[in-house]
LUMSEMI-866841 format. One record per residue (C-alpha): y, x, z; residue number from 1. Coordinates in Angstrom, 1 decimal. Layout:
N
<pt v="Y" u="X" w="Z" i="NUM"/>
...
//
This chain:
247
<pt v="0.0" u="0.0" w="0.0" i="1"/>
<pt v="3.5" u="1.2" w="-0.8" i="2"/>
<pt v="5.7" u="0.5" w="2.1" i="3"/>
<pt v="9.0" u="1.6" w="0.5" i="4"/>
<pt v="10.1" u="-1.9" w="-0.6" i="5"/>
<pt v="9.0" u="-3.7" w="2.6" i="6"/>
<pt v="10.6" u="-4.2" w="5.9" i="7"/>
<pt v="9.4" u="-3.0" w="9.3" i="8"/>
<pt v="8.7" u="-4.5" w="12.7" i="9"/>
<pt v="10.0" u="-2.2" w="15.5" i="10"/>
<pt v="9.1" u="-2.3" w="19.2" i="11"/>
<pt v="11.1" u="-0.5" w="21.8" i="12"/>
<pt v="9.8" u="-0.5" w="25.4" i="13"/>
<pt v="11.3" u="1.0" w="28.5" i="14"/>
<pt v="9.1" u="3.8" w="29.9" i="15"/>
<pt v="9.6" u="5.8" w="33.1" i="16"/>
<pt v="13.0" u="5.5" w="34.8" i="17"/>
<pt v="13.3" u="1.9" w="36.0" i="18"/>
<pt v="16.5" u="0.1" w="35.1" i="19"/>
<pt v="17.9" u="3.2" w="33.4" i="20"/>
<pt v="14.9" u="3.3" w="31.0" i="21"/>
<pt v="15.7" u="-0.4" w="30.2" i="22"/>
<pt v="19.3" u="0.5" w="29.5" i="23"/>
<pt v="18.2" u="3.4" w="27.3" i="24"/>
<pt v="15.9" u="1.0" w="25.4" i="25"/>
<pt v="18.9" u="-1.2" w="24.7" i="26"/>
<pt v="20.9" u="1.9" w="23.5" i="27"/>
<pt v="18.1" u="2.7" w="21.1" i="28"/>
<pt v="18.0" u="-0.8" w="19.8" i="29"/>
<pt v="21.8" u="-0.7" w="19.2" i="30"/>
<pt v="21.4" u="2.7" w="17.5" i="31"/>
<pt v="18.8" u="1.4" w="15.0" i="32"/>
<pt v="20.8" u="-1.8" w="14.5" i="33"/>
<pt v="24.0" u="0.1" w="13.7" i="34"/>
<pt v="22.0" u="2.4" w="11.3" i="35"/>
<pt v="20.5" u="-0.7" w="9.6" i="36"/>
<pt v="24.0" u="-2.3" w="9.3" i="37"/>
<pt v="25.3" u="0.9" w="7.6" i="38"/>
<pt v="22.5" u="0.6" w="5.1" i="39"/>
<pt v="23.1" u="-3.2" w="4.5" i="40"/>
<pt v="19.7" u="-4.0" w="6.0" i="41"/>
<pt v="19.0" u="-7.2" w="7.8" i="42"/>
<pt v="18.1" u="-7.1" w="11.6" i="43"/>
<pt v="16.6" u="-9.9" w="13.6" i="44"/>
<pt v="15.2" u="-10.0" w="17.1" i="45"/>
<pt v="11.8" u="-11.5" w="17.3" i="46"/>
<pt v="11.2" u="-11.2" w="21.1" i="47"/>
<pt v="13.1" u="-9.6" w="24.0" i="48"/>
<pt v="12.6" u="-9.2" w="27.7" i="49"/>
<pt v="16.1" u="-8.5" w="29.0" i="50"/>
<pt v="17.2" u="-7.2" w="32.4" i="51"/>
<pt v="20.1" u="-8.3" w="34.5" i="52"/>
<pt v="22.1" u="-5.1" w="33.7" i="53"/>
<pt v="21.9" u="-5.6" w="29.9" i="54"/>
<pt v="18.8" u="-3.5" w="29.3" i="55"/>
<pt v="15.5" u="-4.3" w="27.6" i="56"/>
<pt v="12.1" u="-4.0" w="29.2" i="57"/>
<pt v="11.0" u="-4.5" w="25.7" i="58"/>
<pt v="12.5" u="-5.7" w="22.4" i="59"/>
<pt v="10.7" u="-6.5" w="19.2" i="60"/>
<pt v="12.7" u="-6.9" w="16.0" i="61"/>
<pt v="12.5" u="-6.8" w="12.3" i="62"/>
<pt v="14.5" u="-4.8" w="9.8" i="63"/>
<pt v="14.5" u="-5.9" w="6.1" i="64"/>
<pt v="15.7" u="-4.0" w="3.1" i="65"/>
<pt v="14.9" u="-1.4" w="0.5" i="66"/>
<pt v="13.0" u="1.7" w="1.6" i="67"/>
<pt v="13.2" u="0.7" w="5.3" i="68"/>
<pt v="9.7" u="2.0" w="6.2" i="69"/>
<pt v="10.3" u="5.3" w="4.3" i="70"/>
<pt v="13.5" u="5.9" w="6.3" i="71"/>
<pt v="12.3" u="4.9" w="9.8" i="72"/>
<pt v="8.6" u="5.5" w="9.9" i="73"/>
<pt v="9.0" u="8.9" w="11.7" i="74"/>
<pt v="11.0" u="7.3" w="14.6" i="75"/>
<pt v="7.7" u="6.3" w="16.3" i="76"/>
<pt v="7.1" u="8.1" w="19.6" i="77"/>
<pt v="8.5" u="8.8" w="23.1" i="78"/>
<pt v="12.3" u="9.2" w="23.3" i="79"/>
<pt v="13.7" u="10.9" w="26.4" i="80"/>
<pt v="17.2" u="10.6" w="27.8" i="81"/>
<pt v="18.9" u="12.9" w="30.4" i="82"/>
<pt v="22.1" u="11.5" w="31.9" i="83"/>
<pt v="23.8" u="10.1" w="35.0" i="84"/>
<pt v="22.7" u="6.4" w="35.1" i="85"/>
<pt v="25.1" u="3.6" w="35.7" i="86"/>
<pt v="23.1" u="2.8" w="38.8" i="87"/>
<pt v="23.3" u="6.4" w="40.2" i="88"/>
<pt v="25.8" u="6.7" w="43.2" i="89"/>
<pt v="25.5" u="10.4" w="43.8" i="90"/>
<pt v="26.2" u="11.7" w="40.3" i="91"/>
<pt v="22.8" u="13.1" w="39.7" i="92"/>
<pt v="21.3" u="13.5" w="36.2" i="93"/>
<pt v="18.1" u="11.4" w="35.7" i="94"/>
<pt v="15.4" u="11.7" w="33.1" i="95"/>
<pt v="14.0" u="8.5" w="31.6" i="96"/>
<pt v="12.0" u="7.5" w="28.6" i="97"/>
<pt v="11.5" u="4.7" w="26.1" i="98"/>
<pt v="8.8" u="4.3" w="23.4" i="99"/>
<pt v="9.5" u="3.3" w="19.8" i="100"/>
<pt v="6.9" u="1.9" w="17.4" i="101"/>
<pt v="7.6" u="1.3" w="13.7" i="102"/>
<pt v="5.1" u="-1.0" w="11.9" i="103"/>
<pt v="5.3" u="-1.8" w="8.2" i="104"/>
<pt v="5.5" u="-5.5" w="7.4" i="105"/>
<pt v="2.5" u="-6.7" w="5.4" i="106"/>
<pt v="1.7" u="-9.7" w="3.3" i="107"/>
<pt v="-1.1" u="-12.2" w="4.3" i="108"/>
<pt v="-3.1" u="-11.1" w="1.3" i="109"/>
<pt v="-3.2" u="-7.5" w="2.6" i="110"/>
<pt v="-4.5" u="-8.4" w="6.0" i="111"/>
<pt v="-6.8" u="-11.5" w="6.1" i="112"/>
<pt v="-7.1" u="-13.1" w="9.5" i="113"/>
<pt v="-9.8" u="-15.6" w="10.4" i="114"/>
<pt v="-8.1" u="-18.6" w="12.1" i="115"/>
<pt v="-11.2" u="-19.0" w="14.4" i="116"/>
<pt v="-10.3" u="-15.5" w="15.7" i="117"/>
<pt v="-7.0" u="-16.7" w="17.1" i="118"/>
<pt v="-6.0" u="-18.2" w="20.4" i="119"/>
<pt v="-2.6" u="-19.8" w="20.2" i="120"/>
<pt v="-0.6" u="-20.8" w="23.2" i="121"/>
<pt v="2.9" u="-22.4" w="23.3" i="122"/>
<pt v="5.3" u="-22.2" w="26.2" i="123"/>
<pt v="9.0" u="-22.7" w="26.9" i="124"/>
<pt v="11.3" u="-19.8" w="25.9" i="125"/>
<pt v="12.6" u="-17.8" w="28.8" i="126"/>
<pt v="15.8" u="-15.8" w="29.6" i="127"/>
<pt v="16.6" u="-12.8" w="31.9" i="128"/>
<pt v="14.6" u="-13.0" w="35.1" i="129"/>
<pt v="12.0" u="-15.3" w="33.5" i="130"/>
<pt v="13.9" u="-18.6" w="33.9" i="131"/>
<pt v="13.1" u="-21.2" w="31.3" i="132"/>
<pt v="16.0" u="-21.8" w="28.9" i="133"/>
<pt v="14.4" u="-24.3" w="26.6" i="134"/>
<pt v="13.1" u="-27.7" w="27.6" i="135"/>
<pt v="10.8" u="-27.7" w="24.5" i="136"/>
<pt v="7.7" u="-25.6" w="24.1" i="137"/>
<pt v="8.9" u="-23.5" w="21.2" i="138"/>
<pt v="7.7" u="-20.0" w="22.3" i="139"/>
<pt v="4.4" u="-18.9" w="20.7" i="140"/>
<pt v="1.8" u="-16.4" w="22.0" i="141"/>
<pt v="-1.1" u="-15.5" w="19.8" i="142"/>
<pt v="-4.2" u="-13.6" w="21.0" i="143"/>
<pt v="-6.4" u="-11.9" w="18.4" i="144"/>
<pt v="-9.8" u="-12.3" w="20.0" i="145"/>
<pt v="-11.6" u="-9.6" w="18.1" i="146"/>
<pt v="-9.2" u="-6.8" w="19.0" i="147"/>
<pt v="-7.5" u="-8.2" w="22.1" i="148"/>
<pt v="-4.1" u="-7.8" w="20.5" i="149"/>
<pt v="-1.5" u="-10.2" w="21.9" i="150"/>
<pt v="1.9" u="-11.0" w="20.3" i="151"/>
<pt v="4.7" u="-13.2" w="21.4" i="152"/>
<pt v="7.8" u="-14.7" w="19.8" i="153"/>
<pt v="10.4" u="-17.0" w="21.3" i="154"/>
<pt v="13.7" u="-16.2" w="19.5" i="155"/>
<pt v="13.4" u="-18.8" w="16.7" i="156"/>
<pt v="14.5" u="-22.4" w="17.2" i="157"/>
<pt v="11.3" u="-24.1" w="16.4" i="158"/>
<pt v="7.6" u="-23.6" w="17.3" i="159"/>
<pt v="6.6" u="-23.3" w="13.6" i="160"/>
<pt v="9.2" u="-20.6" w="13.0" i="161"/>
<pt v="8.1" u="-18.7" w="16.1" i="162"/>
<pt v="4.5" u="-19.0" w="15.0" i="163"/>
<pt v="5.3" u="-17.6" w="11.6" i="164"/>
<pt v="7.1" u="-14.6" w="13.1" i="165"/>
<pt v="4.3" u="-14.0" w="15.6" i="166"/>
<pt v="1.8" u="-13.9" w="12.7" i="167"/>
<pt v="4.0" u="-11.4" w="11.0" i="168"/>
<pt v="3.9" u="-9.2" w="14.1" i="169"/>
<pt v="0.1" u="-9.6" w="14.4" i="170"/>
<pt v="-0.5" u="-8.7" w="10.7" i="171"/>
<pt v="1.7" u="-5.6" w="11.2" i="172"/>
<pt v="-0.2" u="-4.6" w="14.3" i="173"/>
<pt v="-3.6" u="-5.2" w="12.7" i="174"/>
<pt v="-2.6" u="-3.2" w="9.6" i="175"/>
<pt v="-1.4" u="-0.3" w="11.9" i="176"/>
<pt v="-4.6" u="-0.4" w="13.8" i="177"/>
<pt v="-6.6" u="-0.3" w="10.6" i="178"/>
<pt v="-4.6" u="2.7" w="9.3" i="179"/>
<pt v="-5.0" u="4.5" w="12.7" i="180"/>
<pt v="-8.7" u="4.1" w="12.6" i="181"/>
<pt v="-8.8" u="5.5" w="9.0" i="182"/>
<pt v="-6.6" u="8.4" w="9.9" i="183"/>
<pt v="-8.8" u="9.1" w="13.0" i="184"/>
<pt v="-11.9" u="9.3" w="10.8" i="185"/>
<pt v="-10.3" u="11.5" w="8.1" i="186"/>
<pt v="-8.3" u="13.9" w="10.3" i="187"/>
<pt v="-10.4" u="14.3" w="13.4" i="188"/>
<pt v="-11.4" u="17.8" w="12.6" i="189"/>
<pt v="-7.9" u="18.8" w="11.6" i="190"/>
<pt v="-6.4" u="17.4" w="14.8" i="191"/>
<pt v="-8.8" u="19.5" w="16.8" i="192"/>
<pt v="-7.2" u="22.6" w="15.1" i="193"/>
<pt v="-3.5" u="21.6" w="15.2" i="194"/>
<pt v="-3.3" u="19.1" w="18.1" i="195"/>
<pt v="-2.6" u="15.4" w="18.2" i="196"/>
<pt v="0.3" u="13.6" w="16.8" i="197"/>
<pt v="0.0" u="10.3" w="18.7" i="198"/>
<pt v="2.9" u="8.1" w="19.7" i="199"/>
<pt v="2.5" u="9.1" w="23.3" i="200"/>
<pt v="4.1" u="12.5" w="22.6" i="201"/>
<pt v="7.8" u="13.1" w="23.2" i="202"/>
<pt v="9.6" u="13.5" w="19.9" i="203"/>
<pt v="13.3" u="13.6" w="20.9" i="204"/>
<pt v="15.6" u="14.2" w="23.8" i="205"/>
<pt v="19.1" u="12.7" w="24.2" i="206"/>
<pt v="21.0" u="15.0" w="26.7" i="207"/>
<pt v="24.4" u="13.4" w="27.6" i="208"/>
<pt v="25.8" u="16.1" w="29.9" i="209"/>
<pt v="25.4" u="18.7" w="27.1" i="210"/>
<pt v="26.3" u="16.3" w="24.2" i="211"/>
<pt v="23.0" u="17.4" w="22.6" i="212"/>
<pt v="20.2" u="15.6" w="20.8" i="213"/>
<pt v="17.0" u="17.6" w="20.1" i="214"/>
<pt v="14.2" u="16.7" w="17.8" i="215"/>
<pt v="11.2" u="18.5" w="19.3" i="216"/>
<pt v="9.0" u="18.1" w="16.2" i="217"/>
<pt v="11.3" u="20.4" w="14.1" i="218"/>
<pt v="12.9" u="22.3" w="17.0" i="219"/>
<pt v="16.4" u="21.4" w="15.9" i="220"/>
<pt v="19.4" u="20.2" w="17.9" i="221"/>
<pt v="22.7" u="18.5" w="17.1" i="222"/>
<pt v="25.9" u="18.3" w="19.3" i="223"/>
<pt v="27.3" u="15.0" w="18.2" i="224"/>
<pt v="25.1" u="12.8" w="20.3" i="225"/>
<pt v="27.7" u="9.9" w="20.7" i="226"/>
<pt v="28.0" u="9.6" w="16.9" i="227"/>
<pt v="24.2" u="9.6" w="16.4" i="228"/>
<pt v="23.6" u="7.0" w="19.1" i="229"/>
<pt v="26.3" u="5.0" w="17.4" i="230"/>
<pt v="24.1" u="4.7" w="14.3" i="231"/>
<pt v="24.8" u="8.0" w="12.4" i="232"/>
<pt v="21.1" u="8.9" w="12.1" i="233"/>
<pt v="21.1" u="10.2" w="8.5" i="234"/>
<pt v="21.5" u="13.8" w="9.6" i="235"/>
<pt v="18.3" u="13.7" w="11.7" i="236"/>
<pt v="16.3" u="11.7" w="9.3" i="237"/>
<pt v="17.1" u="13.9" w="6.4" i="238"/>
<pt v="16.4" u="17.1" w="8.4" i="239"/>
<pt v="13.0" u="15.8" w="9.5" i="240"/>
<pt v="12.1" u="14.9" w="5.9" i="241"/>
<pt v="13.1" u="18.2" w="4.5" i="242"/>
<pt v="11.2" u="20.0" w="7.2" i="243"/>
<pt v="8.1" u="17.9" w="6.5" i="244"/>
<pt v="8.3" u="18.5" w="2.8" i="245"/>
<pt v="8.6" u="22.3" w="3.2" i="246"/>
<pt v="5.7" u="22.6" w="5.7" i="247"/>
//
């Protein structure tokens, strides 16, 4: 499958660091949203678990446009931030993390799902703190029984729309799982020689006190952190691609 003309589904989850990790997850969502806007791509939140201070425990969203997956596929991994949190009273620098997953959107014909393999539950949409914000049961949770994958969507206005978006997320996750299994079979021997490249590995550090952002995969740093977090990601994305092509 060529993913160049398809959109992506991105998941950002707060990692270690409590509320600061959730705020960092929101910063990353804003960074990718601003980058997408600069490319005239469309961005839509599919599901979000917000915190009282404006962070995200997790946020799932789609980006649609030309060559989206080609541009953003290498953003998957653990992102680390070093800064003084808003919640820190003694001025100490904390280290927190958030994980990013980038999944290509796939058409139903590419991933066939047996309806009998689905458990579908409907609930009321919820807001920060878990309170119900909708009197109607419009939120949809789908469990794929064979794999145990669970997806949830509540941001659309109707149950049918949320179900359609939840199926999009499920197809993307099943496609990613299938690709991961294939890569595991093909590259198992090679990974034993060069090491793993799984999402759990740290790929980037955002150091606010030193105004520095470092991509650990290519061992390169930039000193315009504020601009990059404001959506100016082209420099990093291009540098990573060039390094990948030359290696």
